C-alpha positions as CSV (number, residue, x, y, z in Angstrom):
1,M,48.3,45.4,-55.9
2,A,47.2,45.0,-52.4
3,G,50.8,44.1,-51.6
4,T,52.1,47.1,-53.5
5,L,49.8,49.4,-51.7
6,L,50.9,48.0,-48.4
7,L,54.6,48.4,-49.2
8,T,54.0,51.9,-50.7
9,V,52.2,53.0,-47.4
10,A,54.7,51.4,-45.3
11,S,57.6,53.1,-47.3
12,F,55.8,56.6,-47.2
13,I,55.6,56.2,-43.2
14,A,59.2,55.0,-42.9
15,K,60.5,57.8,-45.1
16,L,58.4,60.6,-43.3
17,L,59.5,59.3,-39.9
18,S,63.2,59.3,-41.3
19,A,62.8,63.1,-42.3
20,V,60.7,64.5,-39.6
21,Y,62.6,63.2,-36.5
22,R,65.6,65.3,-37.4
23,I,63.7,68.6,-36.7
24,P,63.3,67.9,-33.0
25,F,66.6,66.2,-32.9
26,Q,68.5,69.1,-34.2
27,N,66.6,71.6,-31.8
28,M,67.8,69.5,-28.9
29,V,71.5,68.9,-29.8
30,G,72.2,72.1,-31.7
31,N,74.2,72.8,-34.8
32,I,77.4,71.0,-33.6
33,G,75.4,68.0,-32.4
34,F,73.6,67.9,-35.7
35,Y,76.7,68.2,-37.6
36,V,78.3,65.1,-35.8
37,Y,75.2,62.9,-36.6
38,Q,75.0,64.2,-40.2
39,Q,78.7,63.5,-41.0
40,I,78.1,59.9,-40.5
41,Y,74.3,59.6,-41.5
42,P,75.2,59.1,-45.1
43,I,77.0,55.7,-44.2
44,Y,74.1,54.6,-42.3
45,G,71.6,55.8,-45.1
46,I,73.5,54.2,-48.0
47,G,73.6,50.9,-46.0
48,M,69.9,50.8,-45.1
49,T,68.9,51.9,-48.4
50,F,70.7,48.9,-49.9
51,A,68.7,46.7,-47.1
52,L,65.3,48.4,-47.4
53,T,65.0,49.3,-51.2
54,G,67.7,48.4,-53.6
55,L,68.6,44.9,-52.9
56,P,65.1,43.5,-51.9
57,V,63.6,44.8,-55.3
58,F,66.5,43.2,-57.3
59,I,66.4,40.0,-55.4
60,S,62.5,39.8,-55.6
61,K,63.0,39.9,-59.4
62,L,65.4,37.1,-59.2
63,V,63.0,35.1,-57.0
64,A,60.0,35.8,-59.3
65,D,62.1,34.8,-62.4
66,T,63.1,31.4,-60.9
67,P,60.1,29.1,-61.1
68,N,61.3,26.2,-59.0
69,E,61.1,26.7,-55.2
70,T,64.0,24.8,-54.4
71,D,66.0,27.1,-56.6
72,Q,64.5,30.2,-55.2
73,I,65.8,29.4,-51.8
74,A,69.2,28.3,-53.2
75,V,69.4,31.7,-54.8
76,I,68.7,33.5,-51.5
77,H,71.4,31.5,-49.9
78,R,73.9,32.1,-52.6
79,I,73.2,35.9,-52.6
80,Q,73.5,35.9,-48.8
81,L,77.1,34.4,-49.3
82,I,77.9,37.1,-51.8
83,L,76.4,40.0,-49.5
84,M,78.2,38.5,-46.3
85,V,81.5,39.0,-48.1
86,V,80.7,42.5,-49.3
87,C,79.0,43.7,-46.0
88,G,81.7,41.9,-43.9
89,S,84.4,43.9,-45.9
90,A,82.4,47.1,-45.3
91,F,82.3,46.4,-41.6
92,C,85.9,45.7,-41.3
93,I,86.8,48.8,-43.3
94,L,84.7,51.0,-41.0
95,Q,85.4,49.3,-37.7
96,F,89.2,48.9,-38.2
97,G,89.8,52.0,-40.6
98,A,87.4,54.4,-38.6
99,G,90.3,56.5,-37.6
100,Y,91.5,57.0,-41.1
101,V,87.9,57.8,-42.4
102,A,87.5,60.2,-39.6
103,F,90.9,61.9,-40.5
104,K,89.8,62.2,-44.2
105,M,86.5,63.9,-42.8
106,A,88.9,66.4,-41.3
107,D,87.7,65.5,-37.7
108,P,89.3,62.6,-35.9
109,H,86.9,62.9,-32.9
110,L,84.4,61.1,-35.3
111,T,86.1,57.7,-34.9
112,P,83.8,56.3,-32.3
113,V,80.7,57.3,-34.2
114,I,81.8,55.6,-37.3
115,R,82.6,52.5,-35.4
116,A,79.1,52.6,-33.8
117,V,77.3,52.5,-37.3
118,S,79.6,50.0,-38.7
119,W,77.7,47.0,-36.7
120,M,74.6,47.7,-39.0
121,F,76.3,46.2,-42.0
122,L,76.3,42.7,-40.2
123,V,72.6,42.4,-40.5
124,I,72.2,43.6,-44.1
125,P,72.9,40.4,-45.9
126,F,70.0,38.6,-44.0
127,L,67.6,41.4,-43.9
128,S,67.9,42.3,-47.6
129,S,67.9,38.7,-48.9
130,W,64.8,37.5,-47.0
131,R,62.8,40.8,-47.8
132,G,63.7,40.1,-51.3
133,Y,62.6,36.6,-51.2
134,F,59.0,37.3,-49.7
135,Q,58.6,40.3,-52.1
136,G,59.3,37.8,-55.0
137,K,56.8,35.4,-53.5
138,M,54.2,38.5,-53.6
139,D,54.2,38.7,-49.8
140,M,54.8,42.2,-49.0
141,R,54.2,42.1,-45.1
142,P,57.7,41.2,-44.0
143,T,59.3,44.1,-45.9
144,A,56.4,46.5,-44.9
145,Y,56.2,45.8,-41.2
146,S,59.9,45.4,-40.6
147,Q,60.6,48.7,-42.5
148,V,58.1,50.5,-40.1
149,I,59.5,48.7,-37.0
150,E,63.0,49.5,-38.1
151,Q,62.2,53.2,-38.3
152,V,60.2,53.4,-35.2
153,V,62.9,51.9,-33.1
154,R,65.6,53.9,-34.6
155,V,63.7,57.3,-34.3
156,T,62.9,56.4,-30.7
157,V,66.5,55.4,-29.7
158,I,67.8,58.8,-31.4
159,L,65.4,61.0,-29.7
160,V,65.9,59.5,-26.2
161,V,69.6,59.9,-26.8
162,A,69.1,63.5,-27.7
163,Y,66.9,64.1,-24.7
164,L,69.5,62.6,-22.4
165,A,72.2,64.6,-24.1
166,T,70.5,67.8,-23.4
167,K,69.6,66.9,-19.8
168,Y,72.9,65.7,-18.8
169,F,75.2,67.9,-21.2
170,L,76.8,65.1,-23.0
171,D,79.7,65.7,-25.3
172,P,78.4,65.9,-29.0
173,Y,80.5,63.1,-30.2
174,K,79.4,60.8,-27.2
175,M,76.0,61.7,-28.2
176,G,76.5,61.0,-31.8
177,T,78.0,57.5,-30.9
178,L,75.0,56.7,-28.9
179,A,72.7,58.0,-31.4
180,M,74.3,55.8,-34.1
181,T,73.9,52.7,-32.0
182,S,70.2,53.1,-33.1
183,A,71.2,51.7,-36.6
184,P,72.3,48.2,-35.3
185,I,69.5,48.0,-32.8
186,A,66.8,49.0,-35.4
187,G,68.3,46.5,-37.8
188,I,68.2,43.7,-35.1
189,G,64.5,44.7,-34.4
190,A,63.7,44.5,-38.1
191,M,65.5,41.1,-38.4
192,I,63.3,39.8,-35.6
193,V,60.1,40.7,-37.6
194,V,61.3,39.4,-40.9
195,G,62.8,36.2,-39.1
196,S,59.2,35.3,-37.9
197,W,58.3,34.7,-41.4
198,V,61.2,32.6,-42.3
199,K,60.8,28.8,-41.9
200,A,63.7,27.0,-40.2
201,E,64.9,24.4,-42.7
202,A,68.1,23.0,-44.2
203,V,69.8,24.9,-47.0
204,P,68.5,23.0,-50.2
205,H,70.7,22.1,-53.2
206,S,70.0,23.6,-56.6
207,S,67.8,21.4,-58.9
208,G,70.6,21.4,-61.6
209,Q,69.7,24.6,-63.5
210,L,72.6,26.9,-64.4
211,I,71.0,29.8,-62.5
212,Y,74.2,31.0,-60.9
213,R,76.4,31.6,-63.7
214,D,75.8,35.2,-63.9
215,L,74.4,35.9,-60.4
216,L,77.4,38.0,-59.3
217,K,77.2,40.1,-62.5
218,R,73.5,40.6,-62.1
219,V,74.1,41.6,-58.4
220,L,76.7,44.3,-59.5
221,L,74.6,45.6,-62.5
222,E,71.1,45.4,-61.7
223,G,71.3,45.3,-57.9
224,G,74.0,48.0,-58.0
225,T,72.1,50.4,-60.2
226,I,68.9,50.0,-58.2
227,C,70.7,50.8,-55.0
228,L,72.8,53.7,-56.5
229,V,69.5,55.4,-57.8
230,A,67.9,54.9,-54.4
231,A,70.8,56.5,-52.6
232,V,71.9,59.1,-55.0
233,M,71.3,62.0,-52.6
234,L,73.1,60.1,-49.9
235,L,76.1,59.6,-52.1
236,L,76.4,63.3,-52.7
237,Q,75.9,63.9,-49.0
238,L,78.8,61.5,-48.4
239,V,81.0,63.5,-50.5
240,D,80.0,66.6,-48.5
241,S,81.0,64.8,-45.3
242,F,84.4,64.4,-46.7
243,T,84.9,67.9,-48.2
244,V,82.7,70.5,-46.6
245,V,84.6,71.0,-43.5
246,A,87.9,70.7,-45.2
247,G,86.7,73.2,-47.8
248,L,85.4,75.7,-45.1
249,R,88.9,75.2,-43.3
250,D,90.7,76.2,-46.6
251,A,88.4,79.1,-46.8
252,G,89.6,80.5,-43.5
253,Y,87.1,79.1,-41.0
254,S,88.2,77.7,-37.6
255,L,87.4,74.1,-36.8
256,I,84.4,75.0,-34.6
257,G,83.1,77.5,-37.0
258,A,83.3,75.1,-40.0
259,Q,81.4,72.5,-37.9
260,N,78.8,74.9,-37.0
261,V,78.2,76.1,-40.8
262,K,78.2,72.5,-41.8
263,G,75.4,71.5,-39.2
264,I,73.4,74.5,-40.4
265,Y,73.9,73.3,-44.1
266,D,72.8,69.9,-43.1
267,R,69.3,71.2,-42.5
268,S,68.9,71.3,-46.4
269,Q,69.0,67.5,-46.3
270,T,66.1,67.2,-44.1
271,L,64.0,69.4,-46.2
272,V,65.1,67.7,-49.5
273,Q,64.2,64.3,-48.0
274,L,60.6,65.6,-46.9
275,G,60.0,67.0,-50.5
276,L,60.9,63.6,-52.1
277,V,58.6,61.7,-50.0
278,V,55.5,62.0,-52.4
279,S,57.8,61.4,-55.5
280,T,59.5,58.2,-53.9
281,A,56.0,56.8,-53.0
282,S,54.6,57.5,-56.4
283,V,57.4,55.8,-58.3
284,T,57.2,52.8,-56.0
285,A,53.4,52.6,-56.9
286,I,53.8,52.9,-60.7
287,L,56.7,50.3,-61.1
288,P,54.3,47.1,-61.1
289,G,52.1,48.6,-63.8
290,L,55.1,49.6,-66.0
291,V,56.6,46.1,-65.7
292,V,53.3,44.4,-66.6
293,A,52.6,46.6,-69.5
294,H,56.2,46.2,-70.8
295,K,55.9,42.4,-70.5
296,Q,52.7,42.2,-72.2
297,E,53.8,44.5,-75.0
298,Q,51.1,47.2,-74.2
299,A,52.8,50.1,-75.6
300,L,50.0,52.7,-75.2
301,T,49.3,51.6,-71.5
302,F,53.1,51.9,-70.8
303,E,53.3,55.4,-72.4
304,H,50.2,56.7,-70.5
305,I,51.7,55.4,-67.1
306,A,55.1,56.8,-67.8
307,V,53.9,60.1,-69.3
308,T,51.5,60.7,-66.4
309,S,54.1,59.9,-63.7
310,F,56.6,62.0,-65.1
311,R,54.5,65.2,-65.8
312,T,52.8,65.0,-62.3
313,N,56.1,64.5,-60.5
314,L,57.9,67.2,-62.4
315,A,55.0,69.7,-61.6
316,L,54.7,68.9,-57.9
317,S,58.6,68.8,-57.3
318,L,58.8,72.2,-58.9
319,A,56.0,73.5,-56.9
320,M,57.7,72.0,-53.7
321,S,61.1,73.6,-54.7
322,V,59.8,77.0,-55.5
323,G,57.7,77.2,-52.4
324,L,60.5,76.2,-50.2
325,F,62.8,78.7,-51.8
326,A,60.2,81.5,-51.4
327,L,59.4,80.7,-47.7
328,M,63.0,79.5,-46.6
329,P,63.5,82.4,-44.0
330,A,60.2,81.5,-42.3
331,I,60.6,77.7,-42.6
332,N,64.2,77.7,-41.5
333,E,63.3,79.8,-38.3
334,L,60.2,77.8,-37.5
335,L,61.7,74.4,-37.8
336,F,65.3,75.0,-36.7
337,S,65.1,78.1,-34.5
338,S,67.4,80.3,-36.6
339,G,67.2,81.8,-40.1
340,Q,70.8,81.3,-41.1
341,L,72.0,80.3,-44.5
342,N,68.5,80.7,-46.0
343,L,69.9,81.2,-49.6
344,T,72.1,78.1,-49.5
345,I,69.4,76.1,-48.0
346,G,66.9,77.2,-50.6
347,T,69.2,76.6,-53.4
348,Y,70.0,73.1,-52.3
349,C,66.3,72.4,-52.1
350,L,66.0,73.0,-55.9
351,S,67.6,69.6,-56.1
352,I,64.2,68.2,-55.3
353,V,63.0,68.6,-59.0
354,L,66.1,67.1,-60.4
355,V,66.1,63.9,-58.2
356,A,62.3,63.4,-58.7
357,V,62.8,63.4,-62.6
358,L,65.7,60.9,-61.9
359,L,63.5,58.7,-60.0
360,V,60.9,58.5,-62.6
361,Y,63.5,58.2,-65.4
362,N,65.0,55.1,-63.5
363,T,61.7,53.6,-62.8
364,I,60.7,53.7,-66.5
365,L,64.3,52.3,-67.4
366,Q,64.0,49.7,-64.8
367,S,60.8,48.4,-65.8
368,Q,62.4,47.8,-69.3
369,N,65.3,45.9,-67.7
370,V,67.7,48.7,-68.7
371,Y,70.3,49.4,-66.0
372,L,73.7,50.3,-67.3
373,P,72.9,53.9,-68.3
374,M,71.6,54.8,-65.0
375,M,74.6,53.4,-63.2
376,A,77.0,55.1,-65.7
377,V,75.4,58.6,-65.2
378,I,75.2,58.4,-61.4
379,I,79.0,57.6,-61.2
380,I,79.7,60.4,-63.5
381,G,77.6,62.7,-61.4
382,V,79.2,61.7,-58.1
383,I,82.6,62.4,-59.7
384,V,81.5,65.9,-60.7
385,K,80.5,66.5,-57.0
386,I,83.8,65.1,-55.9
387,V,85.8,67.4,-58.4
388,T,83.7,70.5,-57.8
389,N,82.8,70.6,-54.2
390,R,85.9,71.8,-52.4
391,E,86.8,74.2,-55.1
392,L,83.3,75.8,-55.1
393,I,83.2,76.2,-51.3
394,E,86.6,77.9,-51.4
395,I,85.3,80.4,-54.0
396,F,81.7,81.1,-53.0
397,G,81.6,79.8,-49.4
398,I,79.1,77.2,-48.1
399,I,76.8,77.9,-51.0
400,G,79.3,76.4,-53.3
401,A,78.2,73.0,-51.8
402,S,74.8,73.5,-52.9
403,Y,75.8,74.7,-56.4
404,S,78.0,71.6,-56.8
405,T,75.1,69.3,-55.8
406,L,72.9,70.9,-58.4
407,A,75.6,70.7,-60.9
408,S,76.1,66.9,-60.5
409,L,72.5,66.3,-60.6
410,I,72.1,68.5,-63.8
411,V,75.1,66.5,-65.3
412,M,73.5,63.1,-64.4
413,L,70.0,64.2,-66.1
414,G,72.0,65.5,-69.3
415,C,74.0,62.5,-69.7
416,L,70.9,60.2,-69.2
417,I,68.9,61.8,-71.7
418,M,71.8,61.8,-74.3
419,I,72.6,58.0,-73.6
420,T,69.1,56.6,-73.6
421,G,67.8,58.5,-76.7
422,D,64.4,57.4,-77.7
423,R,63.7,55.4,-74.6
424,L,62.6,58.6,-72.7
425,K,61.4,60.8,-75.6
426,G,58.0,62.3,-75.5
427,L,57.7,62.5,-71.7
428,F,58.6,66.2,-71.4
429,S,56.1,68.7,-72.8
430,T,57.4,72.1,-73.6
431,R,53.9,73.7,-73.7
432,Q,53.2,72.2,-70.1
433,F,56.6,73.4,-68.8
434,I,56.0,76.9,-70.0
435,K,52.6,77.1,-68.4
436,L,54.1,75.8,-65.1
437,L,56.8,78.5,-65.2
438,V,54.2,81.2,-65.4
439,I,52.0,79.7,-62.6
440,L,55.3,79.1,-60.4
441,S,56.4,82.7,-60.9
442,V,53.0,84.0,-59.8
443,M,52.9,81.7,-56.9
444,G,56.5,82.2,-55.7
445,G,56.2,86.0,-56.0
446,S,52.8,86.0,-54.2
447,V,53.9,84.1,-51.2
448,W,57.1,86.0,-51.1
449,L,55.4,89.3,-51.0
450,V,52.7,88.0,-48.5
451,A,55.5,86.7,-46.2
452,D,57.4,89.8,-46.4
453,L,54.3,91.7,-45.4
454,I,53.4,89.7,-42.5
455,G,56.9,89.9,-41.4
456,M,56.8,93.6,-41.4
457,L,53.6,93.8,-39.6
458,G,54.5,91.3,-36.9
459,L,58.0,92.3,-35.8
460,A,56.7,92.5,-32.2
461,L,55.6,88.9,-32.2
462,G,59.1,87.6,-32.2
463,G,61.0,85.2,-34.7
464,R,59.4,81.8,-34.4
465,L,56.0,82.8,-33.7
466,I,55.7,85.2,-36.7
467,S,57.5,82.4,-38.7
468,L,54.7,80.2,-37.9
469,V,52.0,82.6,-38.8
470,I,53.7,83.1,-42.3
471,V,53.9,79.4,-42.8
472,L,50.2,78.8,-41.8
473,I,49.2,81.6,-44.2
474,C,51.5,81.3,-47.1
475,V,51.5,77.6,-47.6
476,P,47.8,77.1,-48.3
477,L,47.8,80.3,-50.4
478,G,50.7,78.8,-52.4
479,V,48.8,75.5,-52.9
480,L,45.7,77.4,-53.9
481,I,47.5,79.5,-56.5
482,F,49.4,76.6,-57.9
483,F,46.3,74.3,-58.4
484,G,44.2,77.1,-59.2
485,G,46.6,78.2,-62.1
486,C,46.8,74.6,-63.2
487,K,43.1,74.3,-63.5
488,L,42.9,77.8,-65.3
489,L,45.6,77.1,-67.8
490,N,44.8,73.4,-68.4
491,V,48.2,72.3,-67.3
492,F,47.1,68.7,-66.5
493,T,44.9,66.2,-68.5
494,I,42.1,64.2,-66.5
495,R,44.5,61.3,-66.3
496,E,47.2,63.5,-64.7
497,W,44.8,65.3,-62.3
498,L,43.6,61.7,-61.0
499,A,47.2,60.7,-60.4
500,I,47.7,63.5,-58.0
501,P,47.3,62.4,-54.2
502,M,44.2,64.0,-52.7
503,V,43.4,66.3,-55.6
504,S,41.9,63.4,-57.5
505,R,38.9,63.4,-55.1
506,F,38.1,67.0,-55.5
507,I,38.5,66.7,-59.5
508,K,36.0,63.7,-59.4
509,L,33.4,66.0,-57.8
510,K,34.0,69.1,-59.6
511,G,35.0,68.0,-62.9
512,A,38.0,68.8,-64.9
513,N,39.1,69.8,-68.4
514,S,40.2,67.0,-70.6
515,N,42.4,68.9,-73.0
516,E,45.9,67.6,-73.5
517,N,48.7,69.7,-72.3
């Protein structure tokens, strides 16, 4: 539990850093510079999600299931060989096919940026395999420390590059290329940290157990599913990288106009990533408890953990989405210096709810060793995004990309519920959901009206200053209305109140209603 707590805290810090740095970065490099960076970011994000989250979790499970230490290290080296082939292929495709990839993104100038990020794939086999090994040995320190160091190094390099680009008026593509070199540099920094735990020893031979027969199959199915879930929003963003600019060009935009609009649209991904920090940390924390309860056949404990996690994450993500939607003009102006595309960004932020629910569902299924349904629905959802994105952009403009993202996530959830049947039954409470809709309607309407009133009264203060006043007043107001409404309508049980970060302390002091929702 101490190791899990360390890993959860490290993951929280890393994800917070990964989301927050983009705000000053965008302010320094502008919409076009942000567009250049965000076009290639999904490639980096998918690679590092595999190295940080997906593969280490899967590999740690393999190590934990292999009792013989010689076989454990043999498994690690065998997986390293598999990953060297896969990641080496990815490196070659991006390094030598960068021109073609940039062409498919409708912007050939992105070629050097793609080549810069490709070097990161050379460290992934070693980084992910040794992280997984130590996690399987219940030593979370190498993963936790290397995760934080990797993000600190990367964010530092990116912000220094952005500062220099602003000071010396660097071309946006040159800036993007230098910013993306942060990926391999940070990967090497993380490797040094993890490497300090790795003992120098000869590669051992297997003890003779047939532990490799299905290794490749398990890497593709179990490891692949964990990676796909962790990278689900990045996959949808990657589709955007290939289709949004082309779709806007088809809709009549010039290249520079399409790039500018894409750079503004990309702000939504930063806000969604911030909105998912709590849910991501939450599902990381509950996985060990679910696994233990499932292995020991403690059905009631498993149900309590699953239901509590689902209902609290659903409620908090709904509140986050509605709050962002209601306050989007002020948040957009405050964080990114202009209030453009508020409806598009606000609509995109509704995906926080859908992704949070998907994360909880996946954690529950993963704890029961069920992988195939989740892999299938994510593939279906990405196909929906590919098929609909460009068409919806041509019809509705840039907001069509937000519609397409929401549609693909809704399809994923719908298919998952149909495929899994009884496994996820009983998590959703219609009664609780109706209460939440009432509370969120009051909360959203109230903060919107107050924000509008402050905006009218403070016209003389200027855009960014009045936006700061609106956020400082309306965010606490929204939090108060939401949690006050939940208390008044008995939305949560005591168990669910205690699962909500920070709130549990207050509830212990003041008491809470124990009625079931």
